[in-house]
N, C-alpha and C positions, 0 to 999 in steps of 0.2 A: 481425238489426237491433239486437240488443242489443249489440253492439259499439259502438254508437253511445253507451253510457252515459255516457263522460267527455266528449266534447264537448256534451252536453247539460248534464251538472254543470257545467264550464266556462259555458256560456251562461247558466247561472242564476246564478253567481257576479258574471258582469259586469253582471247585470240588478239586482245587490246584494241578493240573498236569502241569508241567514245561510246559513253552511257548513252547519251542522246540518240545514236543511230542505232545501239541496241535495242533500245526500249521500242523503238519503229520497225525494225528488221526482222526482230524475231518472232511478234503475232503475225507480220506483215508475209513472213515465207509460211507459216504454218497454215493462214486462211489461205494461200495460194496453194498450196498442196492439198488442201481440203477441199477444192474446188468452190472457193468461198469469195470469189472476186469481188463480188458487189460490196461484202464487207471491207473490202481494202479500201475503198472511196470512203467509206465511213467512218475508218481508222484513221485516214490522213485527214480530213476534215475535222477532227476531232482535236488535232494539235492547236490549232487555233481556238474552237472553240473552247479549250481549256485555258487558254492564256485571255479570253476576251472577259474579264471580269473584274468587277469595282471592288470587291475587297483585295483581290490580288494587287490593283493599284497602290497598295501600303507598302509592297517592299520595293520598286523602284524609289518611291520616297523616301524610305529609312536608309536606303542605301547612299542616298544623294545626301541625308542631313549627316552620316558617318563621314562622308567623306569629307565633306565642310568642315567638319569639328577638327577632323585630321589633320587636314589643310593648314587649318587656323592655329596650330598650336596648341589645341587642347590637351592632344595625347602628353605633352610635357607638363603641363599643369596638374592634369591627373596623377603623374608619376610623384612630382613634389610633393603634393599632397597626401599621397599613400607614405611616401618617404617620413612627411611630417609625426604621422601615426605610429607605424610599425618599425620605421628605419633602425630604432634603437635597439632591438632586440636579436637575439642571436640567429645568424640566416637572416639579417634584417633585409638586404635587397631579393630574397627568395620569397619571404613575406610582403613585402612591396609588390613584387610579380603577381603573386594572386590577389593581394586588393587593388591593385591598377584594372585588371581583369574584370573583378565585379564592378567597379564603376564605370567602365569602358563599354561594360555590357549596356548599359540604360542607353548609349549614344549610338552603338552600332546595330547589335544583335547580331554580328557574324562572328564566328570563330575564328577564319578566314584573315579578315581586317585585323582582329584583335593578335594573333599571331604577327602578322606583318609589321603592324604600327609597333605595339610594344617590345616585340621580339628586336627590332633593330634599333630601340633604345637602351634596353635594359640587357640583354646579352652581351653586347660588349661593355659593359659597365658593373655587370657580375662577374666577368673574367676578369675584369682590371682590379675586381674586389678581391680574387684569389680564388674563385669559384671555376670549376672546370666547365669548359665550353659545351660539353655535351649534358652536363646538368641544369645549365640557364636554358638550353635549348628545350629539355625534358619538363622543365617546371612552366616554362613559357607555353609550351602545347598541352600541356596537362589542364593549365588554367582557362587558356581559351575557350575551353569547349562551356566554360559558365555564359560565353556571350547570347547564344541561341536560346538560354535556359531562362534568363532573368530578363524581363521585358526591356524594350519593344523585340520580339522574337519573327525571324522569318520564317522560321519552320510551324512557328504555331499559328502563323497565318495560313500557311499550307493546310497544316492539320483541320483549321476551321474550317475553310473553305472546301477541302474534301468531306471532310464529316458533317459538316453542319452546325457544328458547337459555335459557342459564343469567342469570339477572339477576347474580349474582354476578360473574360472568366477563365480562359488560357494564362492569359499575361499575368492575372494576379496568383493564380494557380503553380506561378513558375517560379514565384520570387523566393519563397523561403526553400525550397531544393535547389535553387542557386547561388543562395547565399551556404548551403549544407554543405553543397561540394567546396565552394570555399575555405570553410572552417575546416574542413577533411583535410583539405591538401594543406593548410597550417599546421594542422596537427601534425603531418606526416613531416614538413620541414623541420617542425619543432625536434621531432624524433630521430631525424637524421644530423641536427645540428651539432649537437655535440659528439657524435660519431665521427662526423667529416671534418670537427671544427670548424664550423663556418663561422666566417669573420661576422661581427655588426657592421652596419651601415652609419652612416651621419645622419642625425635626425634631420639636416638642414643644409643643403645642398647650397643654396644662392642665400647670400645676407645682403642686408641693406636694399631689398626691392622697394622700389617706389610702384605705386599703383598711379594710373592716371586719374585726373579727379571725376571722369564721368563713370570708369569702371568701380570707383571706391564707392560712389554713391550708387550705384546700381546695386552691388553686392550688399551695402547696407541697408538698401531699402527690402530685397530678395530674401535676406536673413529672417529680416524681422515679420516679413508678410507670410512666410512659409510656417515660421514657428508658431506665430500669433493665429494661422488658421489651424494649426495641428492641436494646439491648445485649448482652441473655442469648439473643436468638434466634441470635447468632452462635455461641454455645457448643454444640458438638456434645456432646449427652447425651440419652441415652434413657430413662431411669429416672425415675420420679416425682422421687423424693429428688435427683437430680440437678438436674432443671430448677429445682426450687424455691430450691436453692443457688445455681444461676445466675443466678436472680431476684434473689435477695438481693444478691450478689456486683454483679449489674448497676444495684441501688439504691443502693448505696455509693458505684460508680464516677459514678454520676449526680450524686450529692449532692456529691461531690469537686469535679464539672466545673462545677456551679452555683457552688461557691464560688470559684472560679477566674474565673467570669465575673462574679461579684457585684464584683471589683476592677476589672475593665474598663469595667464600665456605671455612669454616674450613675444617683441614685436616680429620676430622673423617669424615665427609662428603663424601668428596672426595674421601677416601678409599674404604668406603662402595659402592660409585655410581661405581667404577671401578671395584670392587668385583663383581657386576651383569653386567659388559659389555660382559665377555665370555657366561654366559648361554643367556644372552638376544638376542645373533649373531644368535640364532638356528632359530628363525622365520626369521629373514631376511635372513639368508641364503636361506631358503625353500623358502619364496615368490620370492627374487630377483631373483634366478634361475629359476623359474618358469615363473616372468614377462619377464625377458631377453630371453626365450626360449632356456636355456642351457640344462634345463633337465626336464623330464616329471614330475607329481605330484608324480608316483610311485618310480622314481629313486630319486626324493626331499627327501622322505621316509627313500632311504636305504644311501643315503647323511648325513640326519639326525643321521643315526645311526653311519656312523663313524666318524661323528664331535663330538658325544657324547662319543664315546671311545677314540679318542686321547685327546678330554678336561679332561676326566675323569681320564685317566692315566699318562698324559703327563704334561699337562698344570696344574691344579688343584691338579692332584696327589693326590685325594679322592677315587680313586678305587682300588682294589685289585681283582686279577685272582681267588680268594676264592668267590670272592663277584657275580662272573658271573654265578654262577650255579642258586644260586637265583632269578637273575636277566631274565635270559633267562628262567626259570621256571615259573616265575608270569607275564611272556610276553607271554607265549606260552600259559599258562591256560585263561588269558583274551581275547587274541586273538583267540583260538579255539572256545569260546563261542559266540564271535561276529560271527564268519563265520560260526558255524555251524546254529545259527538264521539267517543268510541270504540265506545259501542252503535250510534250512526248506521253509522260506519264499517264495524264489522263485519258489519250488515246489508247496506250496501254491496258488501261481499267475497263477500257468496252472489252477487249477479248477476256478479260479476266471474267465478265460477268457473261459472255458468251461461252465459257470453256466450264463453267457451274463450277469451278475450284472452288470459292466460298463454301459452297456446302458441301465439297469432298472433303475439302479439311476442316472443315467443322466437324463432320461426323467423325475423322479419325483424333482430332485433338479430345473429343469427348470420351471416344472410346479407350483414350490412356488412362482417364482417372475421373471420378466425379467431383472431387475435392476441388474448389477452385484456388487454395491455396497451392496446391501442387502442381495445377495447371500454369499459375500464375507464374511459380519458380520456373518453368517447364518453358513459358514463354519470352521469360526474359534469356535463357540462354539463347534461343531461337535469335532475338532482336540482337544479342551482343554479337553474333558469329556474322548476322547480316550485316550491321555497321561495320564491321571490320573491312565489308567489300564494297559497301553500297553507299552513296551519297544519304545523309539522312533525309534530302527532301524527296527524290524517287523511291526510297523504302517507305517512307509515310505514306506516300499516293497509291504504291502498290498494295502493302500491308494492311493499310488502315482501314479499309471498307470490307478488308477479309475477316482482320482478327478483332476490329470494334464491336461489331453486334454479337460476338461469341460470347465478350467476357460480360458485357452490357447485359445478356441473358443470364448469366451466370451470378448477376447484383454487382457487379464493378461499376461504379459509376464512371459515365461518359468520360468527364474532364478527369478524375484519377487517371483511368486507362492512359488517354490523352498525354497526360503529364507522365505515366512511366515508358510510354515508348518514344516519347521526344527526350526524356534525358538519355533514355540506354542508346537511343540509336546515335543522339549529339556525343557520347564518350567515344561511340565508334570512330568519331573522327580523329581520334588520338589514337588508336589501337592499331595496331601491327597486324597484318603486314599492309595494306592499304589504305589507313589514316591519312586523310589528305592534308591534316594539319601537321603530322610527321613531316612531311614534302616538303610545306612552305617553312617548318622552324628549320629544318637541314638547308635549304636555300638562304634563308636570312642568315644562320649560324656560320653555314659553311661546312658542318657538321656532316658525317653519312648519317643516313635514315637509319641504319643498323645498331649504330652506337646509341643516338636518341633511342632507338626502341627498348635498348635494354636499361636504359637508366629510366624512363619511365613508369617502367612496372610497378615499384610502390606506389607510385600516384594514382594509379589505375585501378588499383588493388582497392584504395582507399573511396576511390567513386564507386566502385562496382559495389561497394559495401553500404554507399549511400544510395544506389539504386534501389537494394532490397529494402532500407528502411524505408523509401518514398511506396515502395510496393504494397509491405506488411502494416504501414501504419499509415494509412489516409488521410489523418488529422492534418499529417505534414504540409500536404499540397491543395486539402480542400478548406481549412480555416479560414483562410483570408476571403476567398470567394463565398463563402457563406456568411461572415461577418458583413461583408457589405451587401448582401443579396444578391448578386450574379448567379448563385447555386441553392436551389434549395435545401 
């Protein structure tokens, strides 16, 4: 009888019951009807146990870091930087929208935060430039799904927690797929630009920008340190002294490179780029610290918060003490929603194990075909449909323990399958009829969800194409984790 937990759960969702309560009510009712009252106690006790985890602490920290960066005016700087790079192209602001999402993904890791922060700024700007409001809302919603793919990513932290995988490996595996989604959207924008006569945007919006002395020198040092470290990584040395000498040489080479670029770029472009250096240090700090083994992903999230506070109060001076109440409140509410869903989904997972659903579903899937390529195609269709109705976090917790072992036994690497599942369900956030970011984009733009859903279809087609590329070309997601030694 417990095998009916999923249809009952979907029935509750159709009736309008919130996902959190549906995840608890569906198995609770079935356990009661099955005479397993003792297991009901276990079910609800697991709500707390599901949230009581050190790795999951990374989620509220990353949420808080994103809110601090957003409140500190970081979004505006990223948009200006994107415009300096892409604004001169046909359909400039649409390209800027996508590139801003790629950059913003390294700060927030949230599709909803991306849609809200960038949409409130770019949708009115695009409309003013001559784009239709529904197109502006559609490209904002489509590009926002990059947020949970490029690290840091909340859903990958959840997947790693549920399936016992390495958070660092998942973060690294998401870099190329996230960039690939962004490039595919830019290709579609370029294809539509001539057809709809999209306008170009200005390369530079604000001219004559002056940077405070502290921010100028912080940016100056960070650029040379980052480039120097990158260049020194290609020098094969083993001793500590050799590594320090290689780093010093890399910094000198980076400084010479910057002097060369100085002659090629105008002062306004240089100032816009320098204003983006401090915010863009956040993902470098997170990934660099994890890769170097300095701190864990959870500690990296706390470091990101500390960095955001230092930058907002002392370097950029865009944050005030009075802003913290709103920032902490928004981060707490967002984190509470995610963690409650995780707790409920972990309790839901208890009933999944009691119902023998994984074994039944595994037997059914394997009876369809013995060819892993065909099974991967079918599972992509299933995940795409699930993503239309269910948020990525709960879907991963419910389906991950069921589907992961099946495809691991078929020879699919666990990290590769994690990326397939994460990207597929993330794209579902922008898929009609229940895609969450469609509703957020509708709220920000004032456009009807139905109108945005029609305009987003060409972009969804490109994202689906990327999903199949990721599925059948494992090197796309697996190369960086293997090169860095996080995957054998």
